[in-house]
Phi, psi and omega in degrees: 000127179268126178264141178265150178303145181306324181295325178292315179297316180297318179296316179296317180297317179296319179298315180296316179300316181298313183291337174291329184265338185238134174251004185306312183294317180293321177298315181295321177299317180294319177295319178297322178295313179299317179299312181298312180299319180296313181296320179293321178298320178300330182264004178065025176275128191285115175251127177293120184299134177193157182271358188268182178281351178279133182245094180275118180261115185288125174252314172095357177214136184300312182294318179296324179295318177295320178301313180299314180298315180296317180293322177302315182287309187291318188262340186232356178068031181237125177262120174227131182283133172274142181242119185236175174301137013266004179295321174234161180296150175301137183090354179241024178300146188207166169264134180257106182255131181233094175298144179238171175292343179280348176279156178231178184297323178299316179296319179297315178299318179299315179297312182298315178297321178296316179297318178300316178299314181293319179297316180295312184300320186260354181066032179294152181294141175255177182306315182298323178296316178296321179298316179297336178265006178095002177089159179202134177054034179085355179267133177082016175245152180274092178215146178296145175293143176299145177293139178299152179298320179262132179278165176301322180295319179295328178271006179058032178278338179295320181282343182085356182266331189306308185302312181295314181298315184290313183290334183281349179259101180294143178278326180247152178273173185300334182292339182268355182265129188299329180297333183258355184216106182295347179283343181269128181296148180268052175237126177265132179253133175238000000 
């Protein structure tokens, strides 16, 4: 049996206790996920439908997926993992984007604009293209989108207060944001 140092155990225990009492981070992650999925849908960029916080953007070819991931990092300072066979079926290669509570609207806009630039530059398939080919991985087929895991009521969107309250409470302080601290690398990870 491997024992962990007491400080690691104490940190993990404190994190669990905090997350049992606070939903702020989970709420913000869900709002960030909804914002990203909505913005990508407006641009006809193919997102594999799912109810979770993971945003799989369908590329459909392993080499093209690597090109997209490389261009995001090299040209836009955004790290997104490409997911290829055997993790996903051949022809269903994708970018795996995971919004976190630490992301903000500016970061989301930067990511969406970068993806739009890359899709345009490389001529990657959009939702309509997948639809014309009969669909793939749930993209381009006429099926209802899965219901989100978190309801509008849980995110306090029904009252109109949730979005403002959640977004106005930063998860990280200014020292962790690269614009305010030259020691922090200017690469956003999704």
